[in-house]
ZAMARGU-4260 file (C-alpha; in steps of 0.2 Angstrom, whole numbers, plus 5000, padded with zeros to 4 digits):
<rodrens>
0) 3996/5274/5206 | 3990/5280/5223 | 4008/5285/5228 | 4009/5295/5211 | 3992/5304/5214
5) 3998/5309/5232 | 4014/5315/5226 | 4007/5326/5213 | 3996/5335/5225 | 4011/5345/5231
10) 4015/5359/5219 | 4032/5361/5225 | 4037/5344/5221 | 4026/5343/5205 | 4040/5342/5192
15) 4050/5330/5203 | 4035/5319/5205 | 4032/5318/5186 | 4050/5313/5182 | 4050/5300/5196
20) 4033/5293/5190 | 4038/5292/5172 | 4055/5283/5177 | 4046/5271/5189 | 4034/5267/5175
25) 4048/5263/5162 | 4057/5253/5175 | 4042/5243/5178 | 4040/5240/5159 | 4058/5233/5159
30) 4057/5223/5175 | 4048/5206/5171 | 4047/5201/5189 | 4035/5215/5192 | 4023/5212/5178
35) 4010/5206/5190 | 4009/5188/5183 | 4015/5180/5199 | 4003/5178/5213 | 4013/5165/5222
40) 4031/5162/5227 | 4032/5147/5215 | 4025/5157/5200 | 4038/5171/5204 | 4053/5159/5203
45) 4047/5153/5186 | 4046/5170/5178 | 4065/5173/5178 | 4080/5167/5187 | 4083/5184/5193
50) 4066/5186/5201 | 4064/5184/5220 | 4049/5183/5232 | 4047/5192/5248 | 4038/5182/5261
55) 4037/5195/5274 | 4020/5197/5281 | 4019/5216/5282 | 4026/5219/5264 | 4016/5222/5249
60) 4000/5230/5255 | 3995/5237/5239 | 3996/5225/5224 | 3998/5238/5211 | 4014/5246/5217
65) 4022/5234/5229 | 4023/5217/5221 | 4031/5204/5231 | 4040/5197/5216 | 4055/5208/5211
70) 4073/5208/5209 | 4082/5204/5225 | 4091/5220/5227 | 4074/5230/5224 | 4066/5220/5238
75) 4079/5224/5250 | 4078/5243/5245 | 4059/5242/5247 | 4061/5235/5265 | 4060/5217/5264
80) 4072/5208/5276 | 4085/5197/5268 | 4079/5182/5279 | 4061/5183/5270 | 4068/5183/5252
85) 4066/5167/5243 | 4079/5166/5229 | 4086/5149/5226 | 4101/5147/5214 | 4106/5132/5204
90) 4122/5123/5210 | 4132/5108/5205 | 4141/5096/5217 | 4155/5084/5213 | 4151/5066/5220
95) 4165/5056/5212 | 4181/5063/5206 | 4195/5050/5203 | 4211/5057/5194 | 4214/5054/5176
100) 4226/5039/5171 | 4241/5041/5160 | 4243/5022/5154 | 4231/5009/5148 | 4239/4992/5149
105) 4248/4984/5163 | 4243/4980/5181 | 4231/4996/5181 | 4222/4990/5166 | 4205/4989/5175
110) 4207/5005/5184 | 4210/5016/5169 | 4201/5033/5171 | 4199/5044/5155 | 4186/5056/5160
115) 4185/5067/5176 | 4174/5069/5186 | 4164/5053/5186 | 4148/5058/5195 | 4140/5075/5199
120) 4124/5081/5206 | 4114/5097/5199 | 4101/5106/5208 | 4093/5117/5195 | 4081/5132/5196
125) 4072/5135/5180 | 4081/5148/5169 | 4096/5149/5181 | 4111/5142/5172 | 4125/5132/5181
130) 4141/5125/5173 | 4154/5111/5177 | 4170/5106/5169 | 4174/5089/5161 | 4192/5083/5157
135) 4196/5069/5145 | 4213/5061/5142 | 4215/5046/5129 | 4228/5036/5138 | 4243/5028/5131
140) 4245/5009/5127 | 4226/5006/5129 | 4220/4988/5124 | 4212/4986/5107 | 4199/4973/5101
145) 4198/4973/5082 | 4184/4963/5073 | 4186/4961/5054 | 4169/4959/5046 | 4171/4955/5028
150) 4159/4954/5013 | 4161/4936/5005 | 4150/4940/4990 | 4158/4934/4973 | 4165/4952/4969
155) 4176/4951/4984 | 4186/4935/4979 | 4202/4944/4975 | 4201/4953/4992 | 4199/4936/5001
160) 4215/4930/4993 | 4224/4946/4998 | 4220/4945/5017 | 4225/4927/5019 | 4240/4932/5029
165) 4232/4948/5036 | 4232/4943/5054 | 4251/4941/5056 | 4255/4957/5047 | 4241/4967/5056
170) 4247/4961/5073 | 4264/4967/5069 | 4258/4984/5064 | 4246/4986/5079 | 4260/4981/5091
175) 4268/4997/5087 | 4252/5006/5094 | 4247/4995/5109 | 4254/4980/5118 | 4237/4972/5121
180) 4229/4968/5104 | 4216/4955/5100 | 4208/4950/5083 | 4192/4942/5077 | 4184/4938/5060
185) 4167/4937/5053 | 4159/4936/5036 | 4142/4940/5028 | 4133/4940/5011 | 4115/4943/5012
190) 4098/4935/5017 | 4096/4918/5009 | 4079/4922/5001 | 4072/4929/4985 | 4074/4942/4978
195) 4091/4944/4987 | 4099/4927/4983 | 4097/4913/4971 | 4084/4901/4979 | 4080/4889/4964
200) 4083/4871/4968 | 4099/4870/4957 | 4107/4884/4967 | 4103/4878/4984 | 4121/4870/4987
205) 4130/4880/4974 | 4123/4897/4969 | 4137/4898/4956 | 4130/4883/4946 | 4132/4887/4928
210) 4142/4903/4931 | 4157/4900/4920 | 4170/4913/4927 | 4168/4905/4944 | 4158/4889/4944
215) 4159/4884/4963 | 4154/4894/4978 | 4145/4892/4995 | 4127/4896/4998 | 4123/4914/5004
220) 4121/4918/5022 | 4117/4933/5033 | 4132/4933/5046 | 4144/4921/5053 | 4155/4923/5068
225) 4170/4913/5062 | 4183/4919/5075 | 4179/4927/5092 | 4192/4940/5098 | 4208/4932/5102
230) 4226/4936/5104 | 4231/4921/5094 | 4232/4930/5077 | 4238/4914/5068 | 4220/4907/5070
235) 4214/4922/5060 | 4225/4916/5046 | 4219/4899/5047 | 4200/4904/5047 | 4203/4915/5032
240) 4212/4901/5022 | 4196/4890/5024 | 4184/4903/5017 | 4175/4903/5000 | 4165/4916/4992
245) 4147/4916/4989 | 4135/4923/4976 | 4119/4934/4979 | 4107/4940/4966 | 4106/4959/4969
250) 4120/4971/4971 | 4117/4977/4989 | 4123/4967/5003 | 4116/4962/5020 | 4131/4970/5029
255) 4120/4980/5041 | 4113/4964/5048 | 4131/4958/5052 | 4136/4974/5059 | 4122/4974/5072
260) 4125/4956/5077 | 4144/4960/5079 | 4139/4974/5090 | 4126/4967/5102 | 4133/4949/5104
265) 4146/4955/5116 | 4149/4939/5124 | 4150/4928/5108 | 4161/4941/5099 | 4172/4943/5115
270) 4172/4962/5117 | 4182/4967/5132 | 4175/4981/5144 | 4193/4988/5146 | 4198/4990/5127
275) 4195/5000/5112 | 4182/4992/5101 | 4186/4993/5082 | 4174/4985/5069 | 4181/4985/5052
280) 4168/4983/5039 | 4175/4978/5022 | 4164/4978/5006 | 4164/4984/4988 | 4145/4988/4987
285) 4130/4997/4995 | 4121/4990/5010 | 4102/4985/5011 | 4093/4997/5023 | 4077/4995/5034
290) 4061/4992/5024 | 4071/4983/5010 | 4066/4967/5018 | 4048/4970/5013 | 4053/4965/4996
295) 4054/4947/5003 | 4039/4949/5014 | 4049/4953/5030 | 4038/4966/5039 | 4044/4963/5057
300) 4057/4977/5061 | 4073/4972/5068 | 4073/4971/5087 | 4091/4975/5090 | 4095/4959/5100
305) 4108/4945/5097 | 4102/4931/5087 | 4117/4920/5085 | 4114/4901/5086 | 4125/4887/5092
310) 4134/4887/5075 | 4138/4906/5078 | 4126/4910/5063 | 4113/4924/5062 | 4097/4914/5064
315) 4085/4928/5062 | 4091/4933/5044 | 4075/4927/5036 | 4063/4932/5050 | 4067/4951/5052
320) 4070/4966/5042 | 4086/4975/5040 | 4091/4987/5054 | 4089/5005/5052 | 4103/5018/5053
325) 4096/5025/5069 | 4096/5007/5077 | 4113/5004/5071 | 4120/5020/5078 | 4111/5017/5095
330) 4119/4999/5097 | 4136/5004/5092 | 4136/5018/5104 | 4129/5007/5118 | 4143/4995/5116
335) 4157/5008/5113 | 4161/5002/5096 | 4171/5012/5083 | 4164/5007/5065 | 4177/5009/5051
340) 4169/5008/5034 | 4183/5001/5022 | 4174/5003/5005 | 4179/5005/4987 | 4181/5023/4979
345) 4165/5023/4969 | 4155/5020/4985 | 4165/5032/4996 | 4152/5047/4996 | 4138/5036/5001
350) 4147/5029/5016 | 4153/5046/5020 | 4135/5052/5022 | 4132/5037/5034 | 4146/5043/5045
355) 4136/5059/5048 | 4121/5049/5054 | 4131/5036/5065 | 4142/5044/5078 | 4160/5037/5080
360) 4161/5031/5062 | 4174/5034/5050 | 4176/5029/5031 | 4192/5025/5022 | 4195/5020/5003
365) 4199/5002/5000 | 4210/4998/4985 | 4206/4985/4973 | 4209/4967/4980 | 4211/4976/4998
370) 4230/4978/4995 | 4230/4993/5007 | 4219/4986/5021 | 4233/4986/5034 | 4238/5004/5031
375) 4219/5008/5031 | 4216/5001/5048 | 4231/5009/5055 | 4226/5026/5048 | 4209/5024/5054
380) 4214/5019/5071 | 4226/5034/5072 | 4212/5046/5067 | 4200/5039/5080 | 4213/5041/5093
385) 4217/5059/5088 | 4200/5065/5092 | 4188/5066/5107 | 4169/5070/5105 | 4156/5070/5119
390) 4139/5062/5117 | 4124/5064/5129 | 4113/5049/5134 | 4096/5050/5141 | 4095/5069/5139
395) 4080/5076/5148 | 4069/5086/5136 | 4067/5101/5148 | 4086/5104/5150 | 4097/5115/5139
400) 4115/5109/5137 | 4128/5121/5130 | 4146/5115/5127 | 4163/5125/5126 | 4178/5115/5121
405) 4196/5119/5126 | 4207/5109/5115 | 4226/5107/5115 | 4229/5124/5108 | 4221/5132/5124
410) 4208/5141/5114 | 4189/5140/5120 | 4177/5136/5106 | 4159/5140/5110 | 4146/5127/5104
415) 4159/5114/5101 | 4159/5097/5109 | 4174/5089/5099 | 4193/5091/5099 | 4203/5084/5084
420) 4222/5082/5080 | 4226/5076/5097 | 4241/5066/5102 | 4240/5052/5114 | 4241/5058/5132
425) 4234/5076/5128 | 4221/5082/5140 | 4206/5092/5134 | 4192/5100/5144 | 4174/5104/5141
430) 4164/5117/5150 | 4146/5112/5150 | 4132/5124/5155 | 4115/5117/5160 | 4099/5126/5164
435) 4081/5119/5166 | 4067/5127/5156 | 4052/5121/5167 | 4048/5113/5183 | 4042/5095/5183
440) 4030/5088/5197 | 4037/5090/5214 | 4050/5078/5220 | 4055/5073/5202 | 4073/5068/5199
445) 4081/5065/5183 | 4098/5060/5176 | 4108/5059/5160 | 4125/5053/5155 | 4140/5061/5146
450) 4153/5050/5138 | 4166/5052/5125 | 4161/5043/5109 | 4169/5025/5109 | 4175/5026/5127
455) 4169/5015/5141 | 4171/5030/5153 | 4156/5041/5157 | 4150/5055/5168 | 4134/5052/5177
460) 4124/5067/5181 | 4109/5067/5193 | 4097/5082/5192 | 4084/5088/5205 | 4074/5104/5203
465) 4073/5119/5215 | 4055/5125/5211 | 4048/5125/5229 | 4050/5140/5241 | 4055/5137/5259
470) 4041/5148/5266 | 4028/5135/5260 | 4032/5125/5275 | 4023/5138/5286 | 4007/5137/5276
475) 3991/5140/5286 | 3974/5136/5280 | 3958/5146/5286 | 3971/5159/5293 | 3965/5174/5302
480) 3977/5184/5292 | 3965/5180/5277 | 3949/5184/5286 | 3947/5165/5289 | 3942/5164/5271
485) 3958/5158/5263 | 3975/5150/5265 | 3990/5160/5271 | 4007/5155/5262 | 4023/5165/5259
490) 4015/5182/5264 | 4000/5181/5254 | 3982/5174/5255 | 3974/5162/5243 | 3956/5165/5245
495) 3942/5153/5245 | 3929/5153/5231 | 3918/5169/5232 | 3931/5179/5241 | 3944/5191/5234
500) 3956/5205/5240 | 3973/5205/5248 | 3966/5198/5264 | 3951/5189/5257 | 3941/5204/5264
505) 3929/5206/5249 | 3915/5196/5243 | 3911/5194/5224 | 3898/5207/5219 | 3901/5219/5233
510) 3899/5235/5224 | 3904/5246/5239 | 3922/5241/5238 | 3923/5245/5219 | 3936/5259/5214
515) 3938/5259/5195 | 3953/5271/5196 | 3964/5258/5204 | 3960/5246/5189 | 3966/5259/5175
520) 3984/5259/5170 | 3983/5277/5166 | 3969/5291/5166 | 3959/5288/5150 | 3964/5270/5148
525) 3951/5256/5148 | 3947/5247/5164 | 3958/5232/5166 | 3964/5236/5148 | 3947/5230/5142
530) 3953/5212/5145 | 3946/5209/5163 | 3934/5215/5177 | 3938/5226/5192 | 3934/5218/5208
535) 3940/5223/5225 | 3951/5237/5218 | 3960/5223/5208 | 3959/5217/5190 | 3953/5200/5187
540) 3958/5195/5169 | 3947/5185/5157 | 3952/5168/5151 | 3957/5167/5133 | 3957/5152/5121
545) 3974/5158/5115 | 3983/5158/5131 | 3985/5167/5148 | 3980/5186/5151 | 3989/5193/5166
550) 3996/5209/5174 | 3991/5222/5186 | 3980/5229/5173 | 3978/5214/5162 | 3990/5222/5150
555) 4001/5206/5147 | 3998/5190/5139 | 4008/5175/5133 | 4002/5174/5115 | 4005/5191/5108
560) 4024/5188/5103 | 4033/5187/5087 | 4031/5171/5077 | 4042/5161/5065 | 4033/5150/5052
565) 4018/5152/5063 | 4026/5145/5079 | 4026/5157/5094 | 4044/5162/5098 | 4049/5148/5085
570) 4047/5135/5099 | 4063/5141/5107 | 4057/5153/5119 | 4042/5159/5131 | 4031/5173/5127
575) 4031/5185/5141 | 4020/5201/5140 | 4023/5203/5121 | 4041/5199/5122 | 4050/5182/5118
580) 4061/5176/5132 | 4073/5165/5122 | 4079/5148/5129 | 4098/5146/5131 | 4106/5144/5114
585) 4094/5155/5105 | 4092/5174/5102 | 4082/5186/5091 | 4065/5194/5092 | 4057/5178/5088
590) 4070/5166/5095 | 4074/5159/5078 | 4092/5162/5078 | 4103/5148/5086 | 4119/5152/5094
595) 4126/5135/5091 | 4142/5136/5081 | 4147/5118/5080 | 4139/5116/5062 | 4149/5131/5056
600) 4166/5123/5061 | 4175/5116/5046 | 4186/5100/5046 | 4201/5110/5049 | 4194/5117/5065
605) 4191/5135/5058 | 4175/5144/5059 | 4167/5144/5042 | 4184/5139/5035 | 4190/5157/5038
610) 4179/5163/5024 | 4163/5169/5033 | 4154/5171/5049 | 4142/5160/5059 | 4125/5167/5059
615) 4111/5158/5068 | 4120/5141/5067 | 4124/5143/5048 | 4139/5150/5039 | 4136/5165/5029
620) 4151/5166/5017 | 4159/5183/5014 | 4173/5178/5003 | 4168/5180/4985 | 4166/5163/4977
625) 4165/5153/4993 | 4151/5141/4996 | 4147/5125/5005 | 4140/5121/5022 | 4156/5128/5030
630) 4162/5139/5016 | 4175/5125/5013 | 4173/5126/4994 | 4181/5141/4985 | 4190/5138/4969
635) 4193/5156/4966 | 4199/5161/4983 | 4217/5166/4985 | 4221/5152/4997 | 4212/5139/4987
640) 4228/5132/4979 | 4238/5133/4996 | 4224/5123/5004 | 4223/5109/4991 | 4242/5109/4989
645) 4243/5100/5006 | 4231/5087/5001 | 4241/5084/4984 | 4257/5082/4994 | 4250/5070/5007
650) 4239/5059/4995 | 4251/5058/4981 | 4268/5059/4989 | 4265/5056/5007 | 4274/5073/5012
655) 4268/5089/5020 | 4261/5093/5037 | 4246/5082/5035 | 4257/5067/5032 | 4266/5070/5048
660) 4252/5070/5060 | 4241/5056/5051 | 4227/5068/5047 | 4228/5066/5028 | 4213/5054/5026
665) 4202/5064/5037 | 4206/5081/5030 | 4208/5077/5012 | 4192/5069/5005 | 4193/5076/4988
670) 4194/5066/4972 | 4212/5066/4965 | 4215/5061/4947 | 4232/5059/4940 | 4237/5062/4922
675) 4252/5065/4911 | 4246/5082/4904 | 4234/5095/4911 | 4219/5102/4902 | 4218/5120/4907
680) 4205/5125/4893 | 4190/5123/4905 | 4186/5140/4912 | 4178/5132/4928 | 4195/5125/4933
685) 4209/5134/4942 | 4227/5130/4938 | 4238/5129/4953 | 4257/5128/4954 | 4270/5126/4968
690) 4288/5122/4969 | 4293/5106/4978 | 4308/5103/4990 | 4318/5098/4975 | 4315/5114/4966
695) 4303/5105/4954 | 4286/5112/4949 | 4270/5103/4953 | 4255/5108/4943 | 4237/5103/4947
700) 4219/5110/4943 | 4205/5112/4955 | 4187/5112/4951 | 4170/5108/4959 | 4159/5094/4952
705) 4141/5097/4950 | 4138/5084/4964 | 4147/5096/4976 | 4163/5086/4977 | 4180/5094/4974
710) 4190/5087/4960 | 4209/5089/4959 | 4218/5084/4943 | 4237/5083/4946 | 4252/5078/4936
715) 4259/5061/4940 | 4276/5068/4943 | 4282/5086/4946 | 4291/5094/4931 | 4309/5095/4935
720) 4323/5103/4924 | 4339/5093/4922 | 4356/5100/4927 | 4365/5109/4912 | 4381/5102/4905
725) 4397/5113/4908 | 4404/5111/4891 | 4387/5115/4883 | 4386/5130/4893 | 4404/5135/4889
730) 4401/5133/4870 | 4385/5142/4871 | 4393/5157/4879 | 4407/5157/4867 | 4396/5155/4852
735) 4385/5168/4859 | 4399/5180/4860 | 4405/5176/4842 | 4388/5178/4836 | 4386/5195/4844
740) 4403/5200/4837 | 4398/5195/4819 | 4381/5203/4821 | 4389/5219/4826 | 4402/5218/4812
745) 4388/5215/4799 | 4378/5230/4806 | 4394/5241/4805 | 4397/5236/4787 | 4379/5239/4783
750) 4380/5256/4790 | 4396/5261/4781 | 4389/5254/4764 | 4373/5264/4766 | 4383/5279/4770
755) 4394/5278/4755 | 4379/5275/4744 | 4371/5290/4750 | 4387/5301/4747 | 4389/5294/4729
760) 4371/5298/4726 | 4373/5316/4732 | 4388/5317/4720 | 4379/5311/4705 | 4365/5323/4709
765) 4377/5338/4710 | 4385/5333/4693 | 4368/5332/4684 | 4365/5350/4689 | 4381/5357/4680
770) 4378/5370/4666 | 4391/5363/4654 | 4401/5348/4649 | 4419/5346/4653 | 4424/5345/4635
775) 4417/5362/4631 | 4426/5372/4644 | 4433/5388/4637 | 4448/5387/4648 | 4453/5370/4643
780) 4466/5368/4630 | 4470/5352/4620 | 4487/5345/4626 | 4491/5342/4607 | 4495/5356/4595
785) 4496/5353/4576 | 4508/5363/4564 | 4508/5359/4545 | 4525/5356/4536 | 4527/5357/4518
790) 4538/5346/4509 | 4548/5348/4492 | 4536/5338/4482 | 4522/5348/4489 | 4531/5364/4484
795) 4531/5361/4465 | 4516/5351/4463 | 4503/5363/4472 | 4499/5380/4467 | 4489/5393/4477
800) 4479/5405/4468 | 4485/5400/4451 | 4503/5404/4454 | 4519/5394/4457 | 4530/5397/4471
</rodrens>
């Protein structure tokens, strides 16, 4: 302000002064570093990652125009030497970086590396983003541990009979995928207490007592580990042969108890560290969840620990409640276990919803009597091996992480931490950006872990914070530079109580040093914007119950920003002088718009299924008729039939591109109904047709159920036309020619007949109009003439006129 007034006293430079003054004021309004909120180097670094502090002693005499906190380039232009500029940056350092492996089994089994690097260190300045790259490669021929967990309730009797030789057959199939395979077996029913099981005395030894369809069964139990993981698959068959089903009272089963015990009892089950852990959960009903145990008086939550006794039975079944989904997901992830739900069709949707809550979980449809169990396991294993998804453990709350995936096609997908449809040996990379939102107490160090879901490999990340300035090492208390009334640090004075001023030269209440013009933002404006007091030519802002008031003229605060649902900056940003400064991953005036795009990616890898755009982390469908979380549903879209055709081909006939790369079960979750004839009268269904490789026509209808599930109704077999007979074709051609000839002759005869009749009619008409008849023609003479001849007897017998001749 003083510089502005001095400049304006020179008339020759008046116009230039005004322009420069207006420009400088506008720049200050845009430059958050010079807002005046920073009174120390540490505060300056927290304002913005672009702000720097000048610790030079003879810099910044007047607080109003020469703030020490500014952009680094501006400080240099304003005379601050580079060696006095404090501007730390965020950096990352790789501490451990072993190369990726290509093969899992063999002599290098225990040295397999599937993630690179393995350890890094981050030094973060709040708001200053740094990034690092992570590469993941699923290796070939990696060992596999598969634990088969089966529901032994009465409804699974047929399934038990089906899997009696499962071990041998499954081992043969898995040998095609890995040379190191082990198999285990466990069973479950439910808690042996009312109201979940039959507890009357007559049912103690035989819950099926009096049940005519199946009169004998074993008492119900929570979980039994019958066979720890072993490479002797014949033992699996032997254990299955010994088993008998049980009977519980209610429909839900205690399967989640069994899953948790199978996951946390690592030594008893036999999970190997260097192996893929597959847990197959086979059932035909829904599970009990946390809080269901209260029905039996079980109020103690599950502790997540192993409770197998010497008989390998779950001993806490009647002591603790069922585990929650969160606890289940946590323990499965801790032990790198892929859970495969093998469930019947009518419960598919429920378990599919579970997979969204438990990372690393898949669901497959189990046929009646478990006839497809081997193919189901192989398909699920291939699906698991075909994708890589990163998870973050012990994520510090003050850190923002942003992922960008580069999958096998080489395209970068922002906001995505998963790659699918991979082949064994494919390498994918993830660019991970990290920034800190705030500074913890001095000396704080934090860490977190990044690991692919289901992998033992992990990346350990240690974090320290660059919140301190180097110039604080030269701090002087009671410094002469501060009139012996304050502490000198980083070029400024922190005055003791009762003293103010740039060098602590003013005492509070000293009216002689008061200059109100230095405390006005512009002529005519209130002193200190009406929100502070002017003392020692500086504004000292009032305290507010709403937040902090700051600025050279107390013109700024940290509470007058846009809100969303009553929350300042939506809780995703910091209010700075009336403007929201959004955290990484959020944009908008009130920071309510997320830039995360992962929720918008459909199962086929496209953004909003190619039918919309991702706005604020949600799909906005632009294709008419499209709906769903990722615009995946669109019966009326032009490509609807083409999309569903691929699922019809792979699900019904095991053909098409989905069948080739083993993605059918993952991509095609729609319900498919086969029928002999299609009903096309329903206006809500779309009829689709396509020609098969055999020139047959396949027909199906596509509709959306009220529950949101897509329903496809298809013919059992394509409609194929039989080849025509040669003789039939020849006779048809000859007959057609003859028929055409006869028709042409008949037409010709008809035309001639009509023509003759018309001519005859004309003749008759002309005749009727004649003036005389043919018999009275005066020119006509009779061809016969008559002449009378008299005979002799006439001459004497006849007289004429009385005389005789």
